[in-house]
C-alpha positions in Angstrom: 18.4 3.9 -3.6 19.5 5.8 -0.7 18.5 9.1 -1.7 15.0 8.5 -2.8 11.7 8.3 -1.2 8.0 7.5 -2.2 4.8 8.1 -0.5 1.4 6.0 -0.4 -1.9 6.2 1.1 -4.5 3.5 2.1 -7.6 4.9 0.8 -10.2 3.1 2.9 -13.2 5.4 2.7 -13.6 6.3 -0.9 -17.2 7.2 -0.5 -17.1 9.6 2.3 -17.0 12.8 0.6 -15.1 14.9 2.9 -12.2 12.3 3.1 -12.5 11.8 -0.5 -12.1 15.3 -1.4 -9.1 16.0 0.9 -7.5 13.1 -0.8 -8.1 14.2 -4.3 -6.6 17.6 -3.4 -3.5 15.8 -2.6 -3.4 13.7 -5.8 -4.1 17.1 -7.9 -1.4 19.1 -6.0 1.2 16.9 -4.6 2.6 17.6 -1.4 6.4 18.7 -1.4 6.3 17.3 -5.0 5.4 13.6 -3.8 3.1 11.9 -6.0 0.9 9.8 -3.7 0.1 6.3 -4.4 -3.7 5.7 -4.1 -4.1 2.0 -2.7 -7.9 2.0 -3.1 -10.0 -0.4 -1.0 -12.7 -1.8 -3.4 -16.5 -1.6 -2.4 -18.0 -3.9 0.0 -20.7 -5.2 -2.4 -24.2 -3.8 -2.1 -23.1 -1.9 1.2 -21.2 0.6 -0.9 -22.1 2.5 -3.9 -20.0 0.9 -6.9 -21.0 3.5 -9.4 -19.6 6.6 -7.1 -16.5 4.4 -6.3 -15.6 3.9 -9.9 -16.0 7.3 -10.9 -13.5 8.2 -8.0 -11.0 5.3 -8.9 -10.8 6.5 -12.3 -9.8 10.0 -11.4 -7.2 8.5 -9.0 -6.0 6.5 -11.8 -5.7 9.4 -14.1 -3.5 11.3 -11.7 -1.1 8.8 -10.0 0.0 4.8 -10.3 -3.2 3.0 -9.0 -3.0 0.5 -6.1 -5.4 -2.1 -4.6 -5.8 -2.4 -0.9 -7.9 -5.3 0.7 -9.7 -5.5 3.5 -10.8 -9.0 4.2 -13.8 -8.0 6.2 -15.2 -4.9 4.8 -14.6 -1.3 5.7 -13.9 -2.1 9.5 -12.1 -5.3 9.3 -8.5 -5.3 7.8 -7.2 -8.6 8.5 -8.9 -12.0 7.3 -10.9 -13.8 10.2 -10.9 -17.7 10.0 -13.8 -18.1 7.7 -12.4 -16.0 4.9 -10.1 -17.2 2.2 -7.9 -14.2 1.4 -6.8 -15.8 -1.9 -10.3 -16.1 -3.0 -11.3 -12.4 -1.9 -8.2 -11.0 -4.0 -9.0 -12.9 -6.8 -12.7 -11.7 -6.8 -11.8 -8.2 -6.3 -9.2 -8.2 -9.0 -11.7 -9.7 -11.4 -14.1 -7.2 -10.5 -11.7 -4.3 -11.2 -10.4 -5.5 -14.6 -14.0 -6.0 -15.6 -14.4 -2.3 -14.9 -11.2 -1.1 -17.0 -9.1 -0.7 -13.9 -6.0 -2.3 -13.6 -3.9 -1.6 -10.6 -0.1 -2.6 -10.5 0.6 -2.4 -6.9 -1.0 -4.2 -3.7 -1.2 -3.6 -0.1 -3.0 -6.1 2.2 -5.0 -4.7 5.1 -3.7 -5.1 8.6 -0.3 -5.8 6.5 -1.5 -9.5 6.2 0.4 -11.8 3.8 1.2 -15.4 3.6 3.1 -17.4 1.0 -0.2 -18.6 -1.0 -1.6 -15.1 -0.9 2.2 -13.8 -2.3 1.8 -16.5 -5.1 -1.7 -15.2 -6.2 -0.2 -11.8 -6.3 2.8 -12.8 -8.2 0.4 -14.7 -10.6 -1.8 -11.6 -11.0 1.2 -9.6 -11.9 1.3 -7.3 -8.8 4.3 -5.4 -7.3 3.4 -5.9 -3.6 3.9 -3.3 -0.9 2.6 -5.4 2.1 6.1 -6.1 3.6 7.3 -3.6 6.1 10.8 -2.8 7.6 9.5 -2.9 11.0 7.1 -5.2 13.2 3.9 -3.7 14.2 3.6 -3.7 17.8 -0.2 -4.6 17.8 0.2 -7.9 15.9 0.9 -11.0 17.6 4.3 -13.1 16.8 2.6 -15.7 14.9 0.3 -13.3 12.8 1.2 -13.6 9.0 3.0 -10.8 7.9 6.3 -10.0 6.2 9.5 -8.0 7.2 12.2 -7.0 4.9 15.0 -4.5 5.1 14.8 -3.0 1.6 13.1 -3.8 -1.9 13.4 -7.4 -2.5 12.4 -9.9 -5.1 11.0 -12.9 -2.9 11.1 -16.4 -4.4 8.0 -18.6 -3.8 7.6 -22.3 -3.4 5.5 -22.6 -6.7 8.4 -21.1 -8.8 7.1 -17.7 -9.2 8.9 -14.6 -7.5 7.0 -11.3 -6.2 8.8 -7.9 -5.9 8.4 -6.4 -2.5 8.7 -2.5 -2.1 8.1 -2.5 1.8 6.9 0.4 3.8 9.6 1.9 6.0 7.6 4.7 8.1 4.1 5.4 9.1 3.7 9.2 9.4 4.1 9.4 13.0 7.4 7.3 12.7 8.8 9.7 9.8 8.1 12.6 12.1 10.1 11.3 14.7 12.8 10.2 12.6 13.0 12.4 9.6 16.2 14.2 10.8 18.1 10.7 11.0 17.1 8.6 8.1 18.7 5.7 6.7 18.3 4.7 3.2 15.1 4.8 1.0 11.9 5.9 2.5 8.6 4.6 1.9 6.1 6.2 4.0 2.3 5.5 4.4 -0.5 7.2 5.8 -4.4 6.7 5.7 -6.9 8.8 4.0 -8.8 9.7 7.1 -5.9 11.2 8.6 -6.3 14.3 6.0 -9.6 15.4 7.7 -7.7 15.3 11.1 -6.3 19.1 11.3 -3.4 18.1 13.3 -2.6 15.1 11.2 -3.1 16.9 7.9 -0.8 19.8 8.8 1.8 17.3 10.0 1.7 15.4 6.8 2.6 18.3 4.7 5.4 19.6 7.3 7.0 16.2 7.3 7.0 15.7 3.8 8.4 18.9 3.2 11.2 18.1 5.7 11.4 14.8 3.9 11.9 16.6 0.4 15.1 18.3 1.8 16.5 15.0 2.4 15.2 12.8 -0.4 14.2 13.0 -4.0 10.7 12.1 -4.6 9.9 8.9 -6.9 6.6 7.8 -8.2 6.0 4.2 -6.9 6.0 2.9 -10.6 9.5 4.5 -11.0 10.8 3.0 -7.8 9.5 -0.5 -9.0 11.3 0.1 -12.4 14.6 0.9 -10.4 14.2 -2.1 -8.3 13.4 -4.7 -11.1 16.6 -6.5 -10.4 16.4 -6.2 -6.7 18.4 -9.0 -4.6 16.3 -12.4 -4.6 15.6 -14.3 -1.3 13.5 -17.3 -0.5 10.2 -16.9 1.3 10.9 -17.1 5.0 10.1 -20.2 6.6 7.5 -20.0 9.2 5.6 -16.6 7.7 2.4 -18.7 7.0 -1.4 -18.6 7.8 -2.6 -19.4 11.0 
């Protein structure tokens, strides 16, 4: 997998017209040939218009492999607070998505939140997970539930299931700083709101063009197929909810 790269976007503001239209433009005209995986955050109950969200989600699903991105506290709270059951939230969102004929195959937890019980639910639901990262987020406490892996890996869980992880390797800024000295598979992620910040939008296209000169673009479903027989490891001890 050393010669390949995938690109994904955490689409958190589906109902913001300006942001959505900028993102839809990327889906319809993939930058540097990279098909961007849309990890869409479902609407937050009655606070957000479900009909418009569904219309836009179906557009995304027609243009790229669809991903599911959960915020456990609505639009502004990515990681779960103490009174939230992450597993129940994900089950509820998946049931809602499937009731509207949307079936994302890929998942990424808000704020990179992941513990073993949630991982087991994702495996039960048939997801490929992209919440793991190859790097540690400096803003998270050492005890914050998260998962760090060096490469695509099949993680064995205590209940007997396994979950394929396709970890993110770079944020947009990280890739810009290291595009001339890459090592191995690249999975770069960014956020939809970055597309309406002119400096960031220009940087995205420039960095992906530079990446294309060094790595072959893959769709995320193609990457998952290539990694179906990835090495297996047990869930790391100590990575649990706090």
